[in-house]
N, C-alpha and C positions, 0 to 999 in steps of 0.2 A: 759728288765727284762727277767729272765729265770723262767717260770711258770710251775709248775707241778700240773696237775689236777688229783685227785684220785677219782675213782668212782667204785662201785661194778662190773659193766659190761656195755657193750654197746649194746643197743637194741633200739627199737622205742618208748621208754617212753619219756615223756616230759622233764625230767631232763637230759637224755642222749642227746637229740636233742639240748637242750639249751647249754650244755657243748660244743658240736661240733660247734655250731654257734659262741660262745664266742671265742673258740680256733682259728677258721678260721679268725675271725676279728682281734684278737690280733696279729696273724702272719702277717696280712696285714699292721699292724702298726710297724712291725719290731721286735716284741718280739719273743722269742723262747719258744715254748710250747711243752710239752709232756703230754700224757694221760696214766695213769697207771690203769689197771683193776685188780681186785682181783678174778674174776671169768671169765670163758670163755664167748664168745659172746652169746647173747640171740638168740633164733631162729628167731626173727624178724629182726636181723641184715641185712638179705638179702634185706630188703626194706628200709634200713636207708636212709633218704634224704641226698643228697650231699655227699654220702659216699666216693666217689673217691676224691672229693675236700678235704675232711677232711684228708684222708690218704696221699694225696700229700702235705698237709700243715704241719702236725704234726706227730710225732712218737707216735704210740700206742703200748703199751706192756702189755701183760697179765702175771701176776706173780703168783707164787704158794706158798704164805705164809699162815699162819693160826694163829688164836688166840682162845684159849679155856678157858672160864671162869668157875670156879667152886665155889660153896658156901663153900665147906669144904676142898678144895685142892688149891695149888698154881696155879695161872693163868699161862697157858702154852702159850708161844709166840714163833713162828718161823717167823722171819722177815728178813732172810738173803737176799732174793731177793730185798725187799724194801730198805734195807740199801745199797745194791749194786747200785740200781737205784739212790739213793740220792748222793752217792759218785761220780758216773759217771756224772750225770746230773748237780749237784751243783745248785739246784733251789734257787732263791731269794724268791719265793712265793710257799707255799704248800697249795693248795686250795682243800678241800674235799667236796664231794657231796654224800649225803645219809648216813644212819647210819653205815653201814658196813665199809664204807671208813673212817668214823670218827675213828673207832677202829683201823683199820690197820695202818692208817697214823700217829697215835699218839703213836705207840708202842715204838718208840724212838724219842726223840726231838732233833732237830739239831739247834744249836745256831745261825747259819748264815741265817736261813730262817724265814720269817714271815708266820704265820698260819692263815688260813681263813676257816670257816665252812659255807657251803651254806644251809640255812634252806629252803628246798624245800617243807616241810610240817611240821606239828606239831609232831615231833618225840616222840612217847610215851616213848621211853627209857630215855628221859630226864625229865620225869615227877617226881615231888617231891614225897617222900613217904607219905602214909596215912595209916589209920588203916586197910584198906583192903589188904595192901601189905603183911602182915604177913600170909595170908591165901592161897596165890598162889605161887607155886614155880617159875613159869615163871616170875612173877612180882619181886620176890626176886632176881632172876638173873639179871633182868633189873636194879634193884637198885644197885647191885654189880657193874655192868658195868658203871652205872651212877657215882658212887663214884670214880671209877678208872679213868673215862674219865674227870671228873671235875678237878681232881688233875693234869691231863695232860694239860687241858685247862689253868689252872693257871700257870703251868710251862712254857708254850710256849707263854703266853700273847695272847691267842686266840681271834680272831675277828670273828664276825658272820654277814652273809648276810641274811636278811629276805626278801623273795620274795613278801610278801603282808603285809598289816597292821595286819591281823589276825595272821600270823606267828610271826611278831614282838611282838605283845602282848603276845603270848604264850611263846616265849623265855624270854621276860622280866619277866613274871610271874614265870616261872620255874627255871630261872637262874638269880635271882635278883642281885647277886654279879657281874654279867657281863653286867648289863644293859647299861653301858656307852660304851660297845664294840659291840653293836648291830646296824647294819647299814641297813636302809630300802632302798632296791633297787628292785623295781618291775621288774618282768621278761620281756623278750623282744623276738621278733621274727624277722626273716629276711623278712620284709614286701615286699621287691622287688619280692620275689618268688610268691606273690599272686596278683601282679599287672596285670590286664587285663581288657578289656572293657566288661561291663555287660549290656545286653539289658533288661531293666525293663518293657518295653512296654507290652510285652506279657509273661506271665509265662508259665511254662511247663504244658502240659496236659498228665497225671495227674500232680497236684501240687507236686513238688519234695522236700522233706525234707532230710537233712543230719544230722547225729550225729556221733561224733568221741570220743571214750573213751574205755579204757580197760574194758573187760567184768568181772567186779568184783562188789560185792554188793553195795559199796558206789556210784557207777555210776548210780544205780537205773534204769536199763533198763526195769524192770518190769512195771514201770510207763509209759514208752514209748509205751509199748504194749497196755496198757489201753487207752492212749491218742489216738492212731491210731484206736482202736476199737470204741471209742466214735465218732471220726470224720466220720468213715465209716457208722456207724449206723445213723448218722445225714445227710447222703447223699453226703458227700464230696469225690471227686475223688483224693485220696492222696496216695503217696508212700513214704516210708522211707528207706534209706540206712544207715546202721550202720557199721562203720569201726573201728575195734579194736580187740584185742586179749585177751583171758582170760579164766579162768576155768568154767565160766558160759555159754559158747557157746552152749553146748548140751541142757542144761535146758531151755535156752531162745528160742532156735529153737523149742523145743517141745511145749512150751507155745504158741508160735506163730501159730503152726499148730493146736493146740487144739481150738484156737479162730478163725480159718479159715482165717488167715491173711498172710499166707506164700507167696502169690503172690504179697503182698503189702509191706511187711517188710522183708528185707534181711540183714542177718548178714554175712558180707563178710570176717571177720577175719582181719588180718593185711595185708595191701596192700600198695603199693607205690603210688606216684603221687597224693598226697592229694590235692594240688592246683587245679588239673584238676577235681577232684571230687567235690570240692566246686564251681568251675566255672559252673558246670551243675545244681547246686541246686537253689531253690527259697528261702529257709529259713534254718537257722541253729537252732536246738533245743537241749537243754542240760538239762537232768533231774537229774543230780547228786545231792545228798543231802549233800555231802561234797566235796569241791574243794579248795585246798590250794591257788590257784590263777586262773588258767584257760587259759593256752596258746592256747588251741584250740578255745576258744572264740575270742581271738585276731586274729587268723588265719582266722576264718570265717569273722570277720569284715573287715580285710585287703582285703579280696576278694570281699567286697561290699555287704555282707549279713547282714541283721538285725538278732538279736538273741532273742530267747525266752528261758529263763533259770530259773531253780529253784534256790532259794537262797542257795548257797553252802558255805556261810560265807566268804571264801577267795576271791570269785569272785565279791563281792559287789562293789568294786571300778572300775569294768569294765563295769557295766551296768548302763546306764543313762536312766531311764524309759521314754518312748515315744520319745527318741532321737536316740538311737542305738538299741533299742529293748525293751523287758520287762523282769523284774525279778518277779518271783512268789514266795510268801512266802511258807515255807514248810508245814504250816498247812492249806493251801488252798486246796479245792477239785480239782480233775482232770479237772472238767468242766471249772475252771478258766484258766488253762493252755490251754485247747482246745479253749476257746474264743479268746485268743490272737493269736493263729495260724489262726483261721478263719478270724480275722481282717486283716491279711496279705493276705490271700487267696482272700478276697473280695475287697482289696484296693491296687491295684498295685502302685498308686501314693504314698501311705504311705510306701510301701515296698521300693520304690526308694528313698524317702526322708530319711528314717532311714538308708538304705543301704549306701547311699553316706556319711551321717554323720558318720556311723560306720567306713567307710574306712579312713576318715580323723582322727577319734579318734584313730585308730590303729597306725597311724604314730607317735603318742606320745611314742610308745613302740618299736621303731626301734632298731635293734641290734647295729647299729653304735653309736647311742647316749648312749645306755646302756654301751657299752665297754669303752667309754670316762669316764663315771661316775665310773665304776669299777676300771679303772687305777688310778683315783684320790683317791679312797678309799685305794688301795694298797699303793700309795705314802705317804698318810697322816697318815698311821697307821703302 
């Protein structure tokens, strides 16, 4: 098959890394893959994992098209580059990722291609109208885009990939007329990248925690600061390394300094070699109050780490309490999160038991098995 992946840009976000892993695996199976981006590379591209392998496996092209929606004027579409790509590449599959790519890739429908939309999260632009819609211009624009896009979905017999049960439920609720075209396919990782021997006999001193997430409000790093402050006040020797890029970097660093934790909590920004960072950790902690799925949780588990995570809704299918870690309800006090961390600090045998279970659990989400299922969805629809 000739498969065209459409994505806004390439950087170190979870969706982008997943697309790269899928593309590489598809080429290993003899398929021809191309990736089209509608914006230039993100500044985190320099640390993209397996970047050279990706570029050696597939063609990546950044194109310069545009779509401008207006409530009172005709929608303006410039899609010459995209049309050219289609005519040159002649894809059997056009598979879009994230909302901007949904718009760009549906500006013109090509009869010989099958269309797939990847639901990486609950795209607010697909939300059905309600009474509040008439009071906000931004929501009205979303509704205009939604109406336009749903007509395109119908025209191309669009199929949808849902990365979690939560995303599937959302798509089914917001797009009821497409409910039979929504396919549940949980995300996957390259588990082999995280395979190494881990010594559970003795933990680091200080006990070392890692958390990986973009520095945006929904990832809830403020709670992470409170967790560390509570642990230190209770006499535990703990450090936390946070890896991720985002607009809250300066604010979070300032809060860390204000609480006197700057020597124990470090915000590193975007970095490479994440498997190596996980290898040096004793525990993975994830305080996000919303998580469409949680690829980083699987990466931590694949490295042999148990996980303590806030209930982010989409990640519920990844945490088996007291087996591969603990999930904390959103209405729980910080102390409950802290107690679970202390449990692992004080019980190396439990950290090993759950870490080994976590590693085996992550194998259920290998990219190799994922791509086999994806190919079946392509062929059957």
